[in-house]
PyMOL Python script that loads the backbone (N, CA, C, O; Angstrom):
from pymol import cmd

cmd.read_pdbstr("""\
ATOM      1  N   UNK A   1      22.046 -37.518  -0.647  1.00  0.00           N
ATOM      2  CA  UNK A   1      21.901 -37.107   0.764  1.00  0.00           C
ATOM      3  C   UNK A   1      20.110 -36.764   0.529  1.00  0.00           C
ATOM      4  O   UNK A   1      19.601 -36.328  -0.504  1.00  0.00           O
ATOM      5  N   UNK A   2      19.464 -37.083   1.708  1.00  0.00           N
ATOM      6  CA  UNK A   2      18.065 -36.883   1.431  1.00  0.00           C
ATOM      7  C   UNK A   2      17.853 -35.597   2.066  1.00  0.00           C
ATOM      8  O   UNK A   2      18.557 -35.406   3.057  1.00  0.00           O
ATOM      9  N   UNK A   3      17.035 -34.645   1.731  1.00  0.00           N
ATOM     10  CA  UNK A   3      16.681 -33.585   2.640  1.00  0.00           C
ATOM     11  C   UNK A   3      15.496 -33.850   3.716  1.00  0.00           C
ATOM     12  O   UNK A   3      14.557 -34.621   3.514  1.00  0.00           O
ATOM     13  N   UNK A   4      15.656 -33.229   4.670  1.00  0.00           N
ATOM     14  CA  UNK A   4      14.743 -33.431   5.797  1.00  0.00           C
ATOM     15  C   UNK A   4      13.539 -32.995   5.365  1.00  0.00           C
ATOM     16  O   UNK A   4      13.465 -32.065   4.562  1.00  0.00           O
ATOM     17  N   UNK A   5      12.475 -33.611   5.845  1.00  0.00           N
ATOM     18  CA  UNK A   5      11.196 -33.548   5.504  1.00  0.00           C
ATOM     19  C   UNK A   5      10.707 -31.894   6.136  1.00  0.00           C
ATOM     20  O   UNK A   5      10.032 -31.048   5.549  1.00  0.00           O
ATOM     21  N   UNK A   6      11.268 -31.833   7.403  1.00  0.00           N
ATOM     22  CA  UNK A   6      10.943 -30.409   8.348  1.00  0.00           C
ATOM     23  C   UNK A   6      11.778 -29.362   7.622  1.00  0.00           C
ATOM     24  O   UNK A   6      11.338 -28.219   7.502  1.00  0.00           O
ATOM     25  N   UNK A   7      13.024 -29.724   7.111  1.00  0.00           N
ATOM     26  CA  UNK A   7      13.570 -28.365   6.402  1.00  0.00           C
ATOM     27  C   UNK A   7      12.560 -27.994   5.262  1.00  0.00           C
ATOM     28  O   UNK A   7      12.114 -26.860   5.091  1.00  0.00           O
ATOM     29  N   UNK A   8      12.182 -29.353   4.327  1.00  0.00           N
ATOM     30  CA  UNK A   8      11.429 -28.896   3.184  1.00  0.00           C
ATOM     31  C   UNK A   8      10.183 -28.011   3.731  1.00  0.00           C
ATOM     32  O   UNK A   8      10.057 -26.900   3.216  1.00  0.00           O
ATOM     33  N   UNK A   9       9.536 -28.280   4.423  1.00  0.00           N
ATOM     34  CA  UNK A   9       8.292 -27.718   5.318  1.00  0.00           C
ATOM     35  C   UNK A   9       8.597 -26.287   5.587  1.00  0.00           C
ATOM     36  O   UNK A   9       7.756 -25.422   5.342  1.00  0.00           O
ATOM     37  N   UNK A  10       9.901 -25.967   6.136  1.00  0.00           N
ATOM     38  CA  UNK A  10      10.258 -24.921   6.453  1.00  0.00           C
ATOM     39  C   UNK A  10      10.233 -23.719   5.278  1.00  0.00           C
ATOM     40  O   UNK A  10       9.733 -22.595   5.280  1.00  0.00           O
ATOM     41  N   UNK A  11      10.957 -24.424   4.329  1.00  0.00           N
ATOM     42  CA  UNK A  11      11.274 -23.596   3.014  1.00  0.00           C
ATOM     43  C   UNK A  11       9.910 -23.439   2.462  1.00  0.00           C
ATOM     44  O   UNK A  11       9.597 -22.301   2.111  1.00  0.00           O
ATOM     45  N   UNK A  12       9.095 -24.339   2.336  1.00  0.00           N
ATOM     46  CA  UNK A  12       7.683 -23.918   1.577  1.00  0.00           C
ATOM     47  C   UNK A  12       6.953 -22.893   2.382  1.00  0.00           C
ATOM     48  O   UNK A  12       6.368 -21.960   1.831  1.00  0.00           O
ATOM     49  N   UNK A  13       6.976 -23.042   3.590  1.00  0.00           N
ATOM     50  CA  UNK A  13       6.375 -22.058   4.681  1.00  0.00           C
ATOM     51  C   UNK A  13       6.911 -20.576   4.239  1.00  0.00           C
ATOM     52  O   UNK A  13       6.164 -19.601   4.151  1.00  0.00           O
ATOM     53  N   UNK A  14       8.044 -20.556   4.025  1.00  0.00           N
ATOM     54  CA  UNK A  14       8.984 -19.278   3.677  1.00  0.00           C
ATOM     55  C   UNK A  14       8.587 -18.775   2.453  1.00  0.00           C
ATOM     56  O   UNK A  14       8.220 -17.609   2.311  1.00  0.00           O
ATOM     57  N   UNK A  15       8.659 -19.884   1.236  1.00  0.00           N
ATOM     58  CA  UNK A  15       8.080 -19.274   0.218  1.00  0.00           C
ATOM     59  C   UNK A  15       6.610 -18.814   0.169  1.00  0.00           C
ATOM     60  O   UNK A  15       6.282 -18.054  -0.742  1.00  0.00           O
ATOM     61  N   UNK A  16       5.873 -19.138   0.904  1.00  0.00           N
ATOM     62  CA  UNK A  16       4.565 -18.962   0.825  1.00  0.00           C
ATOM     63  C   UNK A  16       4.296 -17.556   1.733  1.00  0.00           C
ATOM     64  O   UNK A  16       3.297 -16.856   1.570  1.00  0.00           O
ATOM     65  N   UNK A  17       5.282 -17.290   2.642  1.00  0.00           N
ATOM     66  CA  UNK A  17       5.142 -16.119   3.209  1.00  0.00           C
ATOM     67  C   UNK A  17       5.825 -15.052   2.324  1.00  0.00           C
ATOM     68  O   UNK A  17       5.328 -13.926   2.345  1.00  0.00           O
ATOM     69  N   UNK A  18       6.690 -15.231   1.704  1.00  0.00           N
ATOM     70  CA  UNK A  18       7.404 -14.226   0.751  1.00  0.00           C
ATOM     71  C   UNK A  18       6.436 -13.877  -0.335  1.00  0.00           C
ATOM     72  O   UNK A  18       6.470 -12.758  -0.847  1.00  0.00           O
ATOM     73  N   UNK A  19       5.380 -14.993  -0.791  1.00  0.00           N
ATOM     74  CA  UNK A  19       4.518 -14.656  -1.790  1.00  0.00           C
ATOM     75  C   UNK A  19       3.294 -13.791  -1.481  1.00  0.00           C
ATOM     76  O   UNK A  19       2.694 -13.063  -2.272  1.00  0.00           O
ATOM     77  N   UNK A  20       3.005 -14.028  -0.041  1.00  0.00           N
ATOM     78  CA  UNK A  20       1.855 -13.417   0.442  1.00  0.00           C
ATOM     79  C   UNK A  20       2.263 -11.833   0.740  1.00  0.00           C
ATOM     80  O   UNK A  20       1.477 -10.885   0.719  1.00  0.00           O
ATOM     81  N   UNK A  21       3.757 -11.780   1.036  1.00  0.00           N
ATOM     82  CA  UNK A  21       4.141 -10.334   1.307  1.00  0.00           C
ATOM     83  C   UNK A  21       4.317  -9.583   0.182  1.00  0.00           C
ATOM     84  O   UNK A  21       4.233  -8.356   0.244  1.00  0.00           O
ATOM     85  N   UNK A  22       4.570 -10.200  -0.923  1.00  0.00           N
ATOM     86  CA  UNK A  22       4.678  -9.510  -2.271  1.00  0.00           C
ATOM     87  C   UNK A  22       3.391  -9.146  -2.661  1.00  0.00           C
ATOM     88  O   UNK A  22       3.220  -8.067  -3.229  1.00  0.00           O
ATOM     89  N   UNK A  23       2.406  -9.946  -2.418  1.00  0.00           N
ATOM     90  CA  UNK A  23       0.976  -9.653  -2.897  1.00  0.00           C
ATOM     91  C   UNK A  23       0.521  -8.356  -2.223  1.00  0.00           C
ATOM     92  O   UNK A  23      -0.180  -7.531  -2.808  1.00  0.00           O
ATOM     93  N   UNK A  24       0.994  -8.200  -0.840  1.00  0.00           N
ATOM     94  CA  UNK A  24       0.368  -7.301   0.113  1.00  0.00           C
ATOM     95  C   UNK A  24       1.379  -5.945  -0.401  1.00  0.00           C
ATOM     96  O   UNK A  24       0.821  -4.858  -0.246  1.00  0.00           O
ATOM     97  N   UNK A  25       2.453  -5.900  -0.849  1.00  0.00           N
ATOM     98  CA  UNK A  25       3.209  -4.981  -1.348  1.00  0.00           C
ATOM     99  C   UNK A  25       2.695  -4.293  -2.343  1.00  0.00           C
ATOM    100  O   UNK A  25       2.492  -3.079  -2.338  1.00  0.00           O
ATOM    101  N   UNK A  26       2.432  -5.187  -3.381  1.00  0.00           N
ATOM    102  CA  UNK A  26       1.717  -4.637  -4.621  1.00  0.00           C
ATOM    103  C   UNK A  26       0.457  -4.046  -4.268  1.00  0.00           C
ATOM    104  O   UNK A  26       0.292  -2.882  -4.631  1.00  0.00           O
ATOM    105  N   UNK A  27      -0.569  -4.680  -3.560  1.00  0.00           N
ATOM    106  CA  UNK A  27      -1.847  -4.032  -3.216  1.00  0.00           C
ATOM    107  C   UNK A  27      -1.374  -2.518  -2.719  1.00  0.00           C
ATOM    108  O   UNK A  27      -1.895  -1.512  -3.200  1.00  0.00           O
ATOM    109  N   UNK A  28      -0.328  -2.459  -1.702  1.00  0.00           N
ATOM    110  CA  UNK A  28      -0.123  -1.248  -0.994  1.00  0.00           C
ATOM    111  C   UNK A  28       0.215  -0.023  -2.240  1.00  0.00           C
ATOM    112  O   UNK A  28      -0.340   1.072  -2.332  1.00  0.00           O
ATOM    113  N   UNK A  29       1.295  -0.585  -3.142  1.00  0.00           N
ATOM    114  CA  UNK A  29       1.706   0.050  -4.082  1.00  0.00           C
ATOM    115  C   UNK A  29       0.669   0.537  -4.982  1.00  0.00           C
ATOM    116  O   UNK A  29       0.897   1.614  -5.535  1.00  0.00           O
ATOM    117  N   UNK A  30      -0.573  -0.136  -5.263  1.00  0.00           N
ATOM    118  CA  UNK A  30      -1.645   0.149  -5.998  1.00  0.00           C
ATOM    119  C   UNK A  30      -2.500   1.070  -5.443  1.00  0.00           C
ATOM    120  O   UNK A  30      -3.003   1.956  -6.135  1.00  0.00           O
ATOM    121  N   UNK A  31      -2.714   0.957  -4.285  1.00  0.00           N
ATOM    122  CA  UNK A  31      -3.501   2.022  -3.455  1.00  0.00           C
ATOM    123  C   UNK A  31      -2.642   3.623  -3.328  1.00  0.00           C
ATOM    124  O   UNK A  31      -3.241   4.698  -3.295  1.00  0.00           O
ATOM    125  N   UNK A  32      -1.463   3.502  -3.282  1.00  0.00           N
ATOM    126  CA  UNK A  32      -0.605   4.716  -3.372  1.00  0.00           C
ATOM    127  C   UNK A  32      -1.085   5.474  -4.607  1.00  0.00           C
ATOM    128  O   UNK A  32      -1.618   6.583  -4.635  1.00  0.00           O
ATOM    129  N   UNK A  33      -0.729   4.487  -5.838  1.00  0.00           N
ATOM    130  CA  UNK A  33      -1.177   5.264  -7.111  1.00  0.00           C
ATOM    131  C   UNK A  33      -2.639   5.906  -7.337  1.00  0.00           C
ATOM    132  O   UNK A  33      -2.875   7.044  -7.741  1.00  0.00           O
ATOM    133  N   UNK A  34      -3.651   4.809  -6.946  1.00  0.00           N
ATOM    134  CA  UNK A  34      -4.892   5.284  -6.882  1.00  0.00           C
ATOM    135  C   UNK A  34      -5.364   6.422  -6.073  1.00  0.00           C
ATOM    136  O   UNK A  34      -6.258   7.169  -6.472  1.00  0.00           O
ATOM    137  N   UNK A  35      -4.863   6.538  -5.117  1.00  0.00           N
ATOM    138  CA  UNK A  35      -5.017   7.618  -3.989  1.00  0.00           C
ATOM    139  C   UNK A  35      -4.321   9.039  -4.735  1.00  0.00           C
ATOM    140  O   UNK A  35      -4.966  10.079  -4.867  1.00  0.00           O
ATOM    141  N   UNK A  36      -3.137   8.900  -5.114  1.00  0.00           N
ATOM    142  CA  UNK A  36      -2.632  10.122  -5.986  1.00  0.00           C
ATOM    143  C   UNK A  36      -3.473  10.490  -7.140  1.00  0.00           C
ATOM    144  O   UNK A  36      -3.683  11.648  -7.503  1.00  0.00           O
ATOM    145  N   UNK A  37      -3.855   9.611  -7.593  1.00  0.00           N
ATOM    146  CA  UNK A  37      -4.767   9.762  -9.065  1.00  0.00           C
ATOM    147  C   UNK A  37      -5.864  10.636  -8.669  1.00  0.00           C
ATOM    148  O   UNK A  37      -6.082  11.718  -9.215  1.00  0.00           O
ATOM    149  N   UNK A  38      -6.631  10.097  -7.603  1.00  0.00           N
ATOM    150  CA  UNK A  38      -7.726  10.661  -6.937  1.00  0.00           C
ATOM    151  C   UNK A  38      -7.458  12.450  -6.653  1.00  0.00           C
ATOM    152  O   UNK A  38      -8.062  13.398  -7.155  1.00  0.00           O
ATOM    153  N   UNK A  39      -6.611  12.445  -5.910  1.00  0.00           N
ATOM    154  CA  UNK A  39      -6.034  13.653  -5.344  1.00  0.00           C
ATOM    155  C   UNK A  39      -5.678  14.638  -6.427  1.00  0.00           C
ATOM    156  O   UNK A  39      -5.960  15.835  -6.370  1.00  0.00           O
ATOM    157  N   UNK A  40      -5.026  14.039  -7.437  1.00  0.00           N
ATOM    158  CA  UNK A  40      -4.287  14.929  -8.638  1.00  0.00           C
ATOM    159  C   UNK A  40      -5.804  15.546  -9.229  1.00  0.00           C
ATOM    160  O   UNK A  40      -6.042  16.753  -9.270  1.00  0.00           O
ATOM    161  N   UNK A  41      -6.803  14.446  -9.688  1.00  0.00           N
ATOM    162  CA  UNK A  41      -7.878  14.827 -10.177  1.00  0.00           C
ATOM    163  C   UNK A  41      -8.785  15.652  -9.716  1.00  0.00           C
ATOM    164  O   UNK A  41      -9.432  16.377 -10.472  1.00  0.00           O
ATOM    165  N   UNK A  42      -8.929  15.641  -8.516  1.00  0.00           N
ATOM    166  CA  UNK A  42      -9.745  16.502  -7.591  1.00  0.00           C
ATOM    167  C   UNK A  42      -9.139  17.994  -7.431  1.00  0.00           C
ATOM    168  O   UNK A  42      -9.881  18.963  -7.270  1.00  0.00           O
ATOM    169  N   UNK A  43      -7.760  18.098  -7.487  1.00  0.00           N
ATOM    170  CA  UNK A  43      -7.158  19.229  -6.928  1.00  0.00           C
ATOM    171  C   UNK A  43      -5.998  19.777  -7.886  1.00  0.00           C
ATOM    172  O   UNK A  43      -5.439  20.861  -7.717  1.00  0.00           O
ATOM    173  N   UNK A  44      -5.711  18.853  -8.937  1.00  0.00           N
ATOM    174  CA  UNK A  44      -4.623  19.303  -9.602  1.00  0.00           C
ATOM    175  C   UNK A  44      -3.297  18.992  -9.012  1.00  0.00           C
ATOM    176  O   UNK A  44      -3.138  17.828  -8.646  1.00  0.00           O
ATOM    177  N   UNK A  45      -2.319  19.826  -8.857  1.00  0.00           N
ATOM    178  CA  UNK A  45      -0.991  19.696  -8.252  1.00  0.00           C
ATOM    179  C   UNK A  45      -1.092  19.115  -6.829  1.00  0.00           C
ATOM    180  O   UNK A  45      -1.673  19.788  -5.977  1.00  0.00           O
ATOM    181  N   UNK A  46      -0.710  18.240  -6.594  1.00  0.00           N
ATOM    182  CA  UNK A  46      -0.593  17.591  -4.950  1.00  0.00           C
ATOM    183  C   UNK A  46       0.715  18.037  -4.368  1.00  0.00           C
ATOM    184  O   UNK A  46       1.788  17.740  -4.893  1.00  0.00           O
ATOM    185  N   UNK A  47       0.615  18.729  -3.311  1.00  0.00           N
ATOM    186  CA  UNK A  47       1.875  19.193  -2.648  1.00  0.00           C
ATOM    187  C   UNK A  47       2.691  17.794  -2.354  1.00  0.00           C
ATOM    188  O   UNK A  47       2.142  16.706  -2.183  1.00  0.00           O
ATOM    189  N   UNK A  48       4.104  18.033  -2.329  1.00  0.00           N
ATOM    190  CA  UNK A  48       5.041  16.867  -2.219  1.00  0.00           C
ATOM    191  C   UNK A  48       4.994  16.372  -0.742  1.00  0.00           C
ATOM    192  O   UNK A  48       5.240  15.194  -0.481  1.00  0.00           O
ATOM    193  N   UNK A  49       4.704  17.200   0.137  1.00  0.00           N
ATOM    194  CA  UNK A  49       4.346  16.739   1.539  1.00  0.00           C
ATOM    195  C   UNK A  49       3.243  15.855   1.601  1.00  0.00           C
ATOM    196  O   UNK A  49       3.237  15.009   2.495  1.00  0.00           O
ATOM    197  N   UNK A  50       2.199  15.924   0.699  1.00  0.00           N
ATOM    198  CA  UNK A  50       1.206  15.190   0.851  1.00  0.00           C
ATOM    199  C   UNK A  50       1.535  13.773   0.174  1.00  0.00           C
ATOM    200  O   UNK A  50       1.190  12.738   0.744  1.00  0.00           O
ATOM    201  N   UNK A  51       2.269  13.748  -1.161  1.00  0.00           N
ATOM    202  CA  UNK A  51       2.823  12.603  -1.877  1.00  0.00           C
ATOM    203  C   UNK A  51       3.612  11.916  -0.995  1.00  0.00           C
ATOM    204  O   UNK A  51       3.421  10.712  -0.827  1.00  0.00           O
ATOM    205  N   UNK A  52       4.552  12.561  -0.353  1.00  0.00           N
ATOM    206  CA  UNK A  52       5.416  11.774   0.724  1.00  0.00           C
ATOM    207  C   UNK A  52       4.417  11.078   1.801  1.00  0.00           C
ATOM    208  O   UNK A  52       4.503   9.856   1.916  1.00  0.00           O
ATOM    209  N   UNK A  53       3.742  11.583   2.372  1.00  0.00           N
ATOM    210  CA  UNK A  53       2.700  10.964   3.539  1.00  0.00           C
ATOM    211  C   UNK A  53       1.862   9.574   2.730  1.00  0.00           C
ATOM    212  O   UNK A  53       1.610   8.434   3.119  1.00  0.00           O
ATOM    213  N   UNK A  54       1.622  10.232   1.574  1.00  0.00           N
ATOM    214  CA  UNK A  54       0.897   8.749   0.923  1.00  0.00           C
ATOM    215  C   UNK A  54       1.751   7.603   0.868  1.00  0.00           C
ATOM    216  O   UNK A  54       1.427   6.478   1.247  1.00  0.00           O
ATOM    217  N   UNK A  55       3.256   8.054   0.205  1.00  0.00           N
ATOM    218  CA  UNK A  55       3.879   6.898  -0.428  1.00  0.00           C
ATOM    219  C   UNK A  55       4.751   6.484   0.724  1.00  0.00           C
ATOM    220  O   UNK A  55       5.660   5.698   0.460  1.00  0.00           O
ATOM    221  N   UNK A  56       4.598   6.934   2.069  1.00  0.00           N
ATOM    222  CA  UNK A  56       5.176   6.212   3.203  1.00  0.00           C
ATOM    223  C   UNK A  56       4.401   5.469   4.121  1.00  0.00           C
ATOM    224  O   UNK A  56       4.859   4.696   4.962  1.00  0.00           O
ATOM    225  N   UNK A  57       2.816   5.817   3.864  1.00  0.00           N
ATOM    226  CA  UNK A  57       1.851   4.658   4.573  1.00  0.00           C
ATOM    227  C   UNK A  57       1.891   3.437   3.948  1.00  0.00           C
ATOM    228  O   UNK A  57       1.681   3.325   2.740  1.00  0.00           O
ATOM    229  N   UNK A  58       2.178   2.390   4.764  1.00  0.00           N
ATOM    230  CA  UNK A  58       2.086   1.080   4.475  1.00  0.00           C
ATOM    231  C   UNK A  58       1.160   0.261   4.948  1.00  0.00           C
ATOM    232  O   UNK A  58       1.412  -0.944   4.941  1.00  0.00           O
ATOM    233  N   UNK A  59      -0.121   0.737   5.464  1.00  0.00           N
ATOM    234  CA  UNK A  59      -1.192   0.225   5.949  1.00  0.00           C
ATOM    235  C   UNK A  59      -2.397   0.164   4.927  1.00  0.00           C
ATOM    236  O   UNK A  59      -3.178   1.093   4.716  1.00  0.00           O
ATOM    237  N   UNK A  60      -2.420  -1.007   4.362  1.00  0.00           N
ATOM    238  CA  UNK A  60      -3.275  -1.117   3.083  1.00  0.00           C
ATOM    239  C   UNK A  60      -4.933  -0.290   3.729  1.00  0.00           C
ATOM    240  O   UNK A  60      -5.579   0.622   3.213  1.00  0.00           O
ATOM    241  N   UNK A  61      -5.149  -0.937   4.799  1.00  0.00           N
ATOM    242  CA  UNK A  61      -6.735  -0.478   5.223  1.00  0.00           C
ATOM    243  C   UNK A  61      -6.851   0.946   5.368  1.00  0.00           C
ATOM    244  O   UNK A  61      -7.911   1.472   5.029  1.00  0.00           O
ATOM    245  N   UNK A  62      -5.831   1.705   5.860  1.00  0.00           N
ATOM    246  CA  UNK A  62      -5.711   3.054   6.036  1.00  0.00           C
ATOM    247  C   UNK A  62      -5.825   3.815   4.600  1.00  0.00           C
ATOM    248  O   UNK A  62      -6.460   4.851   4.402  1.00  0.00           O
ATOM    249  N   UNK A  63      -5.132   3.136   3.716  1.00  0.00           N
ATOM    250  CA  UNK A  63      -4.990   3.644   2.400  1.00  0.00           C
ATOM    251  C   UNK A  63      -6.451   3.638   1.722  1.00  0.00           C
ATOM    252  O   UNK A  63      -7.021   4.631   1.269  1.00  0.00           O
ATOM    253  N   UNK A  64      -6.910   2.406   1.741  1.00  0.00           N
ATOM    254  CA  UNK A  64      -8.194   2.359   1.216  1.00  0.00           C
ATOM    255  C   UNK A  64      -9.080   3.437   1.636  1.00  0.00           C
ATOM    256  O   UNK A  64      -9.663   4.174   0.840  1.00  0.00           O
ATOM    257  N   UNK A  65      -9.183   3.525   3.114  1.00  0.00           N
ATOM    258  CA  UNK A  65     -10.073   4.438   3.619  1.00  0.00           C
ATOM    259  C   UNK A  65      -9.686   6.066   3.337  1.00  0.00           C
ATOM    260  O   UNK A  65     -10.552   6.938   3.405  1.00  0.00           O
ATOM    261  N   UNK A  66      -8.462   6.318   3.058  1.00  0.00           N
ATOM    262  CA  UNK A  66      -7.977   7.565   2.448  1.00  0.00           C
ATOM    263  C   UNK A  66      -8.498   7.959   1.446  1.00  0.00           C
ATOM    264  O   UNK A  66      -9.003   9.068   1.272  1.00  0.00           O
ATOM    265  N   UNK A  67      -8.388   6.696   0.369  1.00  0.00           N
ATOM    266  CA  UNK A  67      -8.952   6.860  -1.075  1.00  0.00           C
ATOM    267  C   UNK A  67     -10.416   7.527  -1.016  1.00  0.00           C
ATOM    268  O   UNK A  67     -10.782   8.567  -1.564  1.00  0.00           O
ATOM    269  N   UNK A  68     -11.176   6.620  -0.176  1.00  0.00           N
ATOM    270  CA  UNK A  68     -12.727   7.149   0.167  1.00  0.00           C
ATOM    271  C   UNK A  68     -12.758   8.628   0.595  1.00  0.00           C
ATOM    272  O   UNK A  68     -13.547   9.458   0.144  1.00  0.00           O
ATOM    273  N   UNK A  69     -11.705   8.883   1.618  1.00  0.00           N
ATOM    274  CA  UNK A  69     -11.842  10.381   2.129  1.00  0.00           C
ATOM    275  C   UNK A  69     -11.528  11.160   1.149  1.00  0.00           C
ATOM    276  O   UNK A  69     -12.145  12.207   0.954  1.00  0.00           O
ATOM    277  N   UNK A  70     -10.554  10.773   0.413  1.00  0.00           N
ATOM    278  CA  UNK A  70      -9.969  11.963  -0.631  1.00  0.00           C
ATOM    279  C   UNK A  70     -11.118  12.468  -1.362  1.00  0.00           C
ATOM    280  O   UNK A  70     -11.022  13.558  -1.927  1.00  0.00           O
ATOM    281  N   UNK A  71     -12.307  11.725  -1.421  1.00  0.00           N
ATOM    282  CA  UNK A  71     -13.668  12.172  -2.342  1.00  0.00           C
ATOM    283  C   UNK A  71     -14.240  13.205  -1.806  1.00  0.00           C
ATOM    284  O   UNK A  71     -14.869  13.901  -2.604  1.00  0.00           O
ATOM    285  N   UNK A  72     -14.230  13.663  -0.317  1.00  0.00           N
ATOM    286  CA  UNK A  72     -14.855  14.380   0.386  1.00  0.00           C
ATOM    287  C   UNK A  72     -14.010  15.478   0.958  1.00  0.00           C
ATOM    288  O   UNK A  72     -14.478  16.343   1.697  1.00  0.00           O
ATOM    289  N   UNK A  73     -12.822  15.422   0.614  1.00  0.00           N
ATOM    290  CA  UNK A  73     -12.090  16.722   1.613  1.00  0.00           C
ATOM    291  C   UNK A  73     -12.050  18.068   0.781  1.00  0.00           C
ATOM    292  O   UNK A  73     -12.239  17.972  -0.431  1.00  0.00           O
ATOM    293  N   UNK A  74     -11.884  18.963   1.179  1.00  0.00           N
ATOM    294  CA  UNK A  74     -11.732  20.374   0.443  1.00  0.00           C
ATOM    295  C   UNK A  74     -10.340  20.862   0.051  1.00  0.00           C
ATOM    296  O   UNK A  74     -10.158  21.969  -0.457  1.00  0.00           O
ATOM    297  N   UNK A  75      -9.256  19.891   0.340  1.00  0.00           N
ATOM    298  CA  UNK A  75      -7.812  20.116  -0.001  1.00  0.00           C
ATOM    299  C   UNK A  75      -7.105  18.907   0.399  1.00  0.00           C
ATOM    300  O   UNK A  75      -7.434  18.118   1.285  1.00  0.00           O
ATOM    301  N   UNK A  76      -5.903  18.857  -0.512  1.00  0.00           N
ATOM    302  CA  UNK A  76      -4.990  17.719  -0.288  1.00  0.00           C
ATOM    303  C   UNK A  76      -4.646  17.675   1.338  1.00  0.00           C
ATOM    304  O   UNK A  76      -4.597  16.635   1.995  1.00  0.00           O
ATOM    305  N   UNK A  77      -4.473  18.697   1.731  1.00  0.00           N
ATOM    306  CA  UNK A  77      -3.764  18.918   3.290  1.00  0.00           C
ATOM    307  C   UNK A  77      -4.637  18.467   4.227  1.00  0.00           C
ATOM    308  O   UNK A  77      -4.282  18.399   5.404  1.00  0.00           O
ATOM    309  N   UNK A  78      -5.976  18.076   3.802  1.00  0.00           N
ATOM    310  CA  UNK A  78      -6.830  17.676   4.992  1.00  0.00           C
ATOM    311  C   UNK A  78      -6.638  16.013   5.143  1.00  0.00           C
ATOM    312  O   UNK A  78      -6.904  15.413   6.184  1.00  0.00           O
ATOM    313  N   UNK A  79      -6.180  15.434   4.039  1.00  0.00           N
ATOM    314  CA  UNK A  79      -6.034  14.028   4.085  1.00  0.00           C
ATOM    315  C   UNK A  79      -5.516  13.574   5.518  1.00  0.00           C
ATOM    316  O   UNK A  79      -4.707  14.248   6.155  1.00  0.00           O
ATOM    317  N   UNK A  80      -6.026  12.426   5.952  1.00  0.00           N
ATOM    318  CA  UNK A  80      -5.622  11.916   7.404  1.00  0.00           C
ATOM    319  C   UNK A  80      -4.974  10.691   7.058  1.00  0.00           C
ATOM    320  O   UNK A  80      -5.569   9.632   6.862  1.00  0.00           O
ATOM    321  N   UNK A  81      -3.590  10.882   6.977  1.00  0.00           N
ATOM    322  CA  UNK A  81      -2.772   9.694   7.037  1.00  0.00           C
ATOM    323  C   UNK A  81      -1.571   9.671   8.271  1.00  0.00           C
ATOM    324  O   UNK A  81      -0.830   8.696   8.393  1.00  0.00           O
TER     325      UNK A  81
END
""", "prot")
cmd.dss("prot")
cmd.show_as("cartoon", "prot")
cmd.util.cbc("prot")
cmd.orient("prot")
């Protein structure tokens, strides 16, 4: 039995979307870690509430902005996420 060309195209589109989602998830996880490292280096112990806010943020652009923001704030609680 031959596979339909349309079905094969759908499968490939699904695979491509899955790869893109995986790359985005990896980028978000890396930004979580970078942000927490910056906060830890600047302030020592980071409150658990801040850690949870960082880890639940899934917006890569917002996380990147927060990394830059973390360089200027006076305490971890000032982080806008």
